[in-house]
Structures are given as C-alpha cells and as structure tokens.
N, C-alpha and C positions, 0 to 999 in steps of 0.2 A: 538507454532509459534514464540513467542518472543525469545526463546532460539535459534531457527534456524536463525532468523534475526541477533542476536548479534554475533553468530558464524561466519556468512558471513561478517558482517559489524560491527565490534566492535565500531566504531565511531557513530553508529546510536542511541546509548542509549540516548544522549542529545536531539536529534531530536524527538525521540519517546516520551520523557517526555514532550517536548513542545507541541506536537500534542495531547497528553493525556489531558493536561491542557486546550488547545484550544477548544477541542471538548467535554470535559466532561459535561454530562448532556444536550448537544445540539444535539446530533446525536446518532443514534443506532449503528454507525460503530466505533467510536473512532479513534484510530491512524491507524487502518488497514481496508481495504475494498477489497472485491473480485473484480476480473475483470469479467464483464458481457457484453456480446455482443460487445467485443473489446473496452470497455470503463470502466471508473472508476465506480464501483458499488455504490459509495456514491454521487458523483456530476455528473455522467454520461458524462463526457468529454471523447471524443475519444482518444485512445492511439495509438501512431505511431507504425507501423508494426515492426520496428526493436526492439523497446522496448517490444512489445508483445512477440517476439521471445525469448528475454532474460528471461522474466517471465516464459515462457513455459519450460525453462531449470531449473527452480527452484530458480532463482535469484529474490530477492525482488526488485521491482522498485517503484518509487514514482509517484504520479499523478502530472502532470505539473500545474494543476489548484488548487487543494486543499491540495497538499503535503502529502496526506496519503500514507502509504506503501501499495502497491497492491500485490495481490497474485492470482494465478489461483484457482478458486473455484472448489471444488470436485463435485459440482452439475452437 
C-alpha cells in the first residue's frame, strides 16, 4: 500500500512519516485507515461524495479531520 501511495504522490513521504509518529502506539490504524460507511474508518468523520469518487478510482485521499490516508477497504 505504501509503495502505491508513493508512486501516485511522491511528496506524501514526509506526511506519511509525520502521521506515523503522531499515531504510533495510539491507534490501531496508524497513517492509513479504510473508508467505512462513507467515512473515515479511524475517526468516523463523513467524507464528501466527490472525494469518495476519487478514492473509488484508486487514488489515495486524506481525512479532513485526522489527516490519515484513506483507501477503499476490500471488505
């Protein structure tokens, strides 16, 4: 997953490291969280429909609340 993100958005490496340090040991999700019920799987904030559409095309988006990288879950 990390490799795919960096291939799409090479500038995301610094942000990913900040998120890793921020959430390390505090959350089961870390820097990535699945999208569940049209919201962030970590903080449960709803995601705008246009951003959901981008995620459905395979693009990583970030949560407007917790800043985690979001992805469509295979569940």
